[in-house]
C-alpha positions, 0 to 999 in steps of 0.5 A: 830148773824150777826153783825157789826164788831166793834159792834161784839167785845162785844158779851156780849153787844148785844141786844137779841131778845124778843117777846110777843106771836103774837107781832112779832120778836124783840130784844131789845109819846104820854104820857110823857117820863119816869122818873127814881128814883136814888137809889145811891149817887152822888159824895160827896161834895168836892170829885172826880169821880174815874179815871176809872170804878169800879165794881159798878156805879150809878143806871140808870137815865133819865132826863125826866119830872115827871108825874103830878098826881092829889091830889085825892084818889088813888088805886094801883094794881100789874100788874106783878111780875116776874123773867126773866131767859129765854124766858118764858113769865109771864102770870097773871090776872088783875082786876081794883080796886074797890075803885077809880071809874069804868073807870072814872079815872083822871089819871092812871100811870104805874111804872116798878121797876127792879133790876139786878146784875152780867153780862147781855145783854140789853133786850127788854121788852113787856107788854100787857093787854088784848092783848093791848101793853101798854109798850115797854121798854129795860133794862140797863146792870148791874154792878157786884154789882147790879143796880135798876131802875124805869120807869113810864108812863102815860097810862090813854089813855088805860082806855077802856082796864083797865076798865075790867078784862084782861089777862096780858102777859109780856116778857123780853127775857133773857139768864142766864148761867155761863157767863151771870148771870144777872136775871132780877127781875121786879115789875109792878104796876098801880096807879089809881087816882079817879076823884071828884067834882074838878078833872074831868075824863081824857079828850080825852081818846078813847072809844075803844082800839083794838089790831091789832092782825091780819090784819083783823079788824071790827070797831064800826060803829059809829067811829068818830075818829081813830088813830093807834099807832105802837110800831116800833122797829128795833132789833133782834140782827142782822143788823136791830138793826143798820138799820141806818148803813146798806149799799147797797150790793155792798159796803164792809161792814158787815151790808147789805141792798139792798137799804141802810139805809132809812126806813119808817113805813107805815100803809095801809088800804085795800092795800092803803097807809094810813099813813107814818112816820120816825122810831125813831133811838133808841140806846139800852144800849149796842149800838155803841159798847160801853156799858160804854156810857149807864150804867147810862144815856140811850139814848132817849126813850130807857126805854120808846119806844114811839109808832108812832101815825097815824091819820086815821080818813079820813078812818073812813067812809070806816071802818064804813060799818060793814065789815072786813077791812085790816089794815097792818103795814110794814117797807119799806127799809128792804130787802125782807125776812129779819127779825128784826122789830117788829110793834105791833099796837093798834087802838084807836077809839072815838065813836059818842054817838049820832049815831049808824052809822056814814057815810061819805067818803074818798075824797082825797088821794095824794101821793108824790112818794118816792124818795132817793138813797144811793151813795157809794164812795169807797176809803181808807175811804169809804163813803155812802151818803143817802137821802130819802123822801116821802109825803102823804095827805089824807082827808075825812069827817064824818056826825056826830050827831054834823054835818059834820066834815072834816079831812085832814092829811098831813105827810112828812118824810125826811132822810139824812145821811153820813156814813164813814168807813175804811176797817176792820171797825176800823173806823165807823162814821155816821152823820144823820138826820130824819125829820117827819112833820105832819099836822092834820086839824080836823074841825076848829082845826089844829095841826102841829108837826115838829119832828127831830131826829139826830145822830152824832157818831164815833167809832174807834179801835186804837192801843192796841185795845183801842176802843173809841166812841163819840156820840150825839143824839137828839130828838126834836119836836115842836107842835102848835095847831090852832083853826080858824087860831088862836094859842091856844097851843104850846109845844116844846121838846128838848132831847139831849144826848152826850157821850165819852167813851173808853176802851180796847177791847178783855181783861177781865173786870178788864183790860179794864180801861174804862172811860166815860163822858156822859151828857143828857139834857131834855127840855120841854116847854108848855102844855105838861110839868108840870107847863109849863116848865121842864129843867133837866141836868145830867152828869156822869163821870166813872159811877158817877153822877157829875151833876144833875141840874134843870132849870125853 
């Protein structure tokens, strides 16, 4: 594997490739973020954390909100039960439960329970039902004594897929040998909550979910709303795993990209740009050269890789003609011929029950040309300043059974970063921000979402091969919904992680003398939070949980 020099110090902590058949090459939000269930104790009252890491630590935790569940009858189905020792996918069969309704569920919750012990890489997992990817996750790195962890996800919007028998395929690509001994055991279940007289079926779930297994697709002719969700991950064990650190070819750095680190995830319909978005800069649990940062608290989204959503409704009239059309996803900025990104995609469709064919037109397509550059300044401390941006507005109308409905989608992305490093990369530092602003007006309703992702980190390799990483990550989003110009809903997400970890590199595990302090705080306000407010803070010291504080 070609790899950033400091990152390459820990070959055992690289993220290896894992693929589902047909899903592309990878390594390893709409629903709420994952929640994990602790299985080990925090520091006893009056106790102190250890002076350095031992051979065991607290089971992985995330501070995200729990998934709200209705108090109705429930049914549980096992979706997968597997042991991953290589790159052989698990294959099985799924059938919906018979005792909780026939697709009119109030909620469906997926839960993954995993365990692993010994020594192992972080790995990416993919889970598909009927070809529809419903979960993308990565694994924590284990302690010698073993860890367990859990991830939960609201998958109610896959109701169409889950309402009938389907094949199941799951893969967590893994390598087990005399050195890397960790076998990954997982159980995945679905819990269905029935609707009743007081609890209605889940609202606003798509009528059809189509996996984009080939670029050519034929959609139902009465489609009145169309979204795409793309599980975009830059990985594969090579430089695109650290795409935000890549530099132009002329600069002396181990990870190259012709035009630098700016990336965009784009959707094209029949060759025309139909949607764009900023990728989320996921840091996996071996990332930034320092697994001690992530043993208990992963970075935002690492356990629940949330898909990017695009509103393609302005293109519904074009697609409703009954003919095949091409819907393609690409990642701009990746050097030609270079692998490292996976973009499995689902199309979510809502159909007009009152019409067999819905007609209309695409009325507007305005692209603000992409801009940006990467400017390398050589010196004892090299510096790369990058900025990039792009904007797109598309609009169209549909003549539905309820009358003409117009949709306008505007999205603007921007990226700025400063990357500093020394010869030999014994210093490597990045300060970066990505913004993704989106406005969707559908009829009288407008939804505006402002997203911002931040990364501020520095890794140094000092005297005695002492490696230290100080890193902060941020995932923020503000959403407001207007109807007729009047605000009817608002929500805010603020998910932050900070960590400071040091260890002695290039020595056996027992001689690393590793220490780390990590903190994550997840705040969510508004309609997306259970009860309207969630605020939880976790802190660990040397792998021991020292703070678990809940606000609201």
